[in-house]
N, C-alpha and C positions, 0 to 999 in steps of 0.2 A: 237667689238672685236673679232679676231677667239676665242677659250679658248685650252691655250695648260696649258700639266701638269708640272707644274713646282710648285716641295712640299717641301715645311718647312727645311726638309733634305740638302735636293736640292742648296737652296739658302741658308743656312747656311756653309754650302758643298764650296761652289764655295765663299766665300770671307773668310772665311780661308786656303782653295790656290791661296788667291789672296794679305792676310796677309792682313788681315784687320780685319778679328781674333774675340771673342765674349768679351760682357763684353765690357770693357771700348775701346772705342775708338779709332787710332791714330788722332792725334788731337785733344784727349784730356788730358785733366791732374784734377790734384784732387780738383785745384783752380772750371774751368769752369764744370770742376765734369759730368760725366752722367746721373743722378738725377737728376730733377728738385734744381735748384741753391739756393740757403739761401732765406731767402723771397719771391718762389714762390711757397710755400707752400709743404706738397708731395702727393702723384696721392692718391686719393679716396681708397679707402679702407675697405673691409667685404661689407654692401651693399650699398653702397653708389654712384650714379649713375655719370659716367665721361660725360661728355655733350663735345661734335669734329666738329667741324663747318672747311666743305672741303668749297675749292676756287677754287680748279679743274674741273674739268668736267668730273664725273662717268658713265664708265654706270654700269648699277643697277645689274646686278655678279661686276662689282668690290666693291662698296657699302654695297655688298651684307656679301664681302668678310670681311670690317672691322665690321660689324658691326653683325656679328658670332661671332668674336675673346669670346668678354665676352655681356653677355646678361642686362651688365646693363650701355652703350655703346647708349646713344642718337648722333647719327650726320647729322645731318644738310649740306642740301648742298647749289649752286647755281643755285640760281631762284628761293628756295624758299621766300613765302612767309613771310616776314617784316624779309627773315634768318642775317641780321646786327642784329638786340632787341638779336638772340642767343649766341652776342658775349659777354654779361653780366655776363651768368654761364657756359664761356666755355671757358675750363681745356688745352684746347689742341687745334690749328688750325692747316690743315691738308691745304700746296701750301699753294700763294702768298700771302703775307701779304702786309699791311701798315700804318703808321702811325697810321691810325684815329683808326684801324685795334687794332692795338699793348694798344690803349689808354684806346679802349671803353672793353678788357677782360680783366674787372679786376679782372677774380679766375686764367690769363694764366700763366700757369706752362711750357706748352714747343710747338716751334712753331718749324713741320718736311717742311722744305726747296722744292721745288719738281725738288731746281738739284744743281749737283759741287759744284757752283758757290757762295758764299753769297756778293758779296764786292753789287750789288744794293742793298743790303735790303735795311730799311732802321732803321736813326741808332736810332730811336727810339728799337728798339727790342733790339739792340749789351747793349744800356745803361737799356736795363730794366734781370731783373732778371729769369725771363724763358729760358728755357737750347730749347736750338739751333745747332735741327741736319739735313742734307744736305744728299744727295745722290752721295758723296764723294766712286766712285770704280764700281756703276752698272751701270756705261752705257763705264762704260775702256776696253772692248772686246773689239766694236765691233770699239769704236775710233780710236785701234789702231793697225784695222784693215785695216782702212781707215788713217794713217797715213801710213801706209804701203807701200797704194795705193801709195801714195801721190809723198815716194819716188821712190816704182818704175815707177813711168808713164816718171820721169827724170832721171832716169840709166838707162831705156831701149827703152831713146825714141822715149816716146807713144806720153806724150804733146810735144814736138820739132814738131814731123814729124810722125810716124803713127795715131793720130790722123784727126790733118787739113786730110792727102792724103784721106783719108777711106771717110771723108764730101765728099772731092773731084773725088771719085770713081778715084784716080790713086793709082798705085803701086809707092813706094817712097821712094828707100832707101836716108838711114841714108847721109844725105853729112858729108863732115869730118869734119864738125868746131862744130854736134854735132857730144860728146865723149859719147860712148857707151860700161858702167860701169860693175859691180860685185857689189857685198856688197861678198863674203864670205873670210871672211878674215880679212876683212874692219875695225876699229872702230867708235863706237857709241856714242857719249856719249849727256845724258839721268841729262836733267833737272828737276828735281825731281821725285819723284821716290812715287809716288802713284798710283794713281791704270792706270791710260793712260801713268803715264815711266813703271813705274812694267810689264806690260803686254806687250806694247811693248817690251820689249830689254829681257823678259824672251822669244819671239816671235824670233827677227831678234839673239838673243845668241842658240837656241835650232836650226832652221827651216834652218837662213841662214850661220853661221860658224858666228856672230859677234865676236867685241871682247866692253865690255857696260863697259867705266869711267859712273859716274855719282856725280850730287849734294845732297844733302838736308840739308832745311833746319830740319827736325827732328835727332833724333840719334835712325833712324830705324839701323837690321843686318843688315848689307851681303847678297841678297842673292850668294846663289849659281851661277848665270848666271852673272852673277859681279863680275869682275876685279875688283876693286876701284872705293871706296862711301865713298865724302868727302864730308866739310860741307861745304854752297854757296862760301863763300870767295876760293877753290876752281879751280871755273867756271874759272878767264884767265887766271892758268897755263892748265888746261884741254886743254879747246879752240884748241888750236895750235897742238895738237897731233889728235884733232879725223875728222874723215871721212864722220861725218858727224852727228851735232847738232839736236840737239833736244828741242825743249821746252813746256815742260811736268806740269810746276810749274801754282799755283791759283794763280792769280790776289790779290796782294797788295799794300800796299803801296811803300814795300819793293823789289815786281818785275815791281812794274810796266817800262816802257822801259827799262830796263834789256835787253835785245841784241836789242842796238847801237850800234854809229857805233865804239868807242875801236871794242865791238867785234870780227863786222865781221874783221874788219881790219888783228885781229889776228889768224880771221880762215886759213884753206891753200883754195890754190885756188881750189881745187880740194874738197871742200868739200862741201855739201848743206845739206843744215838748211830747219827744216821740225818746225810748230808752227800749233799744237792743240786745244791749249786748249782759248786762248785767245787774242785779237790784242792788247790790250792794253802793253802787255809784250816789243811787239815791237816796237820801232824806223823805219817808213816806210819808211819815203824819204834817211831812213842812208841803208837798208835794199833795196835802191831804187837806187842811191849810187852807193855800191859798187853788186848789175846784173849787169845796164850797164856798171860800167870800170872791172866785168869779178874778178871780187876780188873775186866773188866765183861763184863754176858753177852752181847753179841753188836750189829754193825754192822751197819750200811748201806750202803754206796757209788753212785752215779751218773757219779762222777768222781773223777777221781783222777790222782796227777802219776808219772812222764807218762801223758798220753793216747796209739797208744795203750796200754795196761799191759801192760809183757814179759816172758813168760812164766817168766821168773825169781822177777822178783820176789815178796818174801815173804808178799803180802800173799794169792794162794794158797793156801796152807797156814792162814789161817790159823781158826780151827776159828769157829762160830756167824761166819760171816761170808756177807754176798750183794754180788755184784758186779751192776751188768748197764753195759752203756755205751755212758753217757752218752749214754742217747740218751729221756731221759724227759720232752721235748721235743716227743714225736718223738705225731703221732694226724696227721687230714688235716684239721681244725678247723684248727691252726697256721699251716697258708698263707692259709687267712678272717679268721681276724684279725688276721694280721702285714697281707695289700693293705688290709681297715676301720684296720689305723690310718693304712698310710701314703697311703690315701686324702685321711681325716681332716687329716693336717697340712698337704698340698697343698689341701686349700684352703685352713686355715689361712693358709697361708704367701701365696696369694696373694693375699687379702683386710686381708693384716695382723694378722692375730687372730695370740694365743701359738702359741703350738704345745703338742704335746702330749706328756711322758715328756724334759725336754728335763734332763742332764745337768749336772753341776756341775763344771765342769774341774778344778776344784782338789780336792774331796773325789771326783773319779770316782768318783757315783753318779747 
């Protein structure tokens, strides 16, 4: 991987600008805490060794980036001989984790998940007293670009006309049934104002002159670029007001199939639906029906259920639908930002400081 210039100051400034802040991260609470939870013990102090097991493939430079945080760190990487035996002494697991690893790590205090969503982690992680942190907000800037790209592909007829015509080497104006729309002065409804929601909403407001309405389960301060920010129960009141409805929420027991037939029936016939977080948030049969019956103008998805989406899925044959293969978080800067968070959290752990991006295990985000 190419080395990129991305200092700790740059990283913390980015988090502060996105609203993540430092210290107790959004989504944490006094009950879950940013430090290891009760029963997990305290971070090693003084000259005590810190044993970490990483389950993700790191370059030599990335491994050194972690090790040089503190001379007390012993970092075990995938593929090392008897790497699972190191779990017995590990206080920290970086990366993907399974139930057997949690049970074997008798000294476990902290798990750093490698993704933003934690719904697929084993239940043993949530039952354990360890602190769980995730990659919330780390991938948000580039995902926001895909969300806006999906929207523009629909509003400007790129998905429906221009890209297929280009593939066939045709100069083809948009037919009357393909409505070329603009975004200026229109309203976007953002469901979830975490990293992805806030990044996308900010760009749509300042870049496209859109009015922003939003809901979020957390009691967040309303950003300057948001007209109204309300609790999740406001969703059905918000939906009829918006020209674009975007899903930026995590997948939890509360949000599964949140976007269902009732929601799509409440949308304007001229409105668009965008989902770039998790496929499980959407009742796909209801979305297919809404598109085929022209109850909404179009939809853009970077996620689906299941993934990969099978070739016989009815989504493929829907009108005014554009799909990307869950790659919205991909860009060279992704790994740089990811490693910046891991390194900063390792530094904080070794010093006994609050960690960033602590997950509330009861809420699931």
